[in-house]
N, C-alpha and C positions, 0 to 999 in steps of 0.2 A: 504494500500500500504506500501511496505517496504521502509525505508528511503534511501536505496541504489538505488532503482529503481526510486525514486522521485528526488534524489539529482543530478544525472547526467543531466537530461533534464533541471533542473533549472540552473545549472552551465553553460550549453551551451547557454541558453537564456540570462543569464546575460552577457556573453562574447559578444554575438551578439549585445546586446543593447549598450555596451560600445564601440564597434567598430563603431557604427553609430554616435558617438558623435564627431568624428574628424571634424575639420573645415578647408578645404583647403584654403590656404592663399597665396596671392601674395605680396612679399616683393620687393619694387622697390628702388634701390639705386640712389644717386644723379647723377651718370654717366649714368643712363638709364638701367643698368643691372637689370634683374628681376629674382627672385627665386620663384619657386612654391614649397610650403611646404605642408606637410601632415596635419599639425595642426598649430594653432596660435603660433608664436614664443614666447619664454620667453621674457618678457619685459626687458628693460635695467637693467642690474645688477650693482653692486657696481663699477666695473672697467670700466663702460661706454660702454659695448658691448651688442649687440643683439646676441643670440645664437639660432640656429634652425637647423633642418634637412630637406634637400630638398627631392624631390620625388624620387631621385635616391639613397637616403640613406646617402649622404655625409653630414657630420657635417660642418656647416658654422658659422663663428663668425665674425661679422662686427662691426666697431665703430658706435656708435649711431648717430654721426654727418654725417655719410655717407648714412644713411637711409632717403629716401624721404617720402615713404608711406608704410603702412602695411594695406592691405585691404583683405576682404573675396573674394575668387574667384567667378566670376559671373557664 
């Protein structure tokens, strides 16, 4: 087999495998607001904030003391 004919299917398979690795997560704030994210949010960074992208694609940044729970979606 030619490397070009073998390379494309392998690349597609790798991308599909990576797409399946996302972990939908629910981030609940102290005030009861819930965000559904595509993947596990970045943990608290140096400035004390959690950063994540919700399912609509909006980037959200909240203070760590406002976050009540971070759990996988059921």
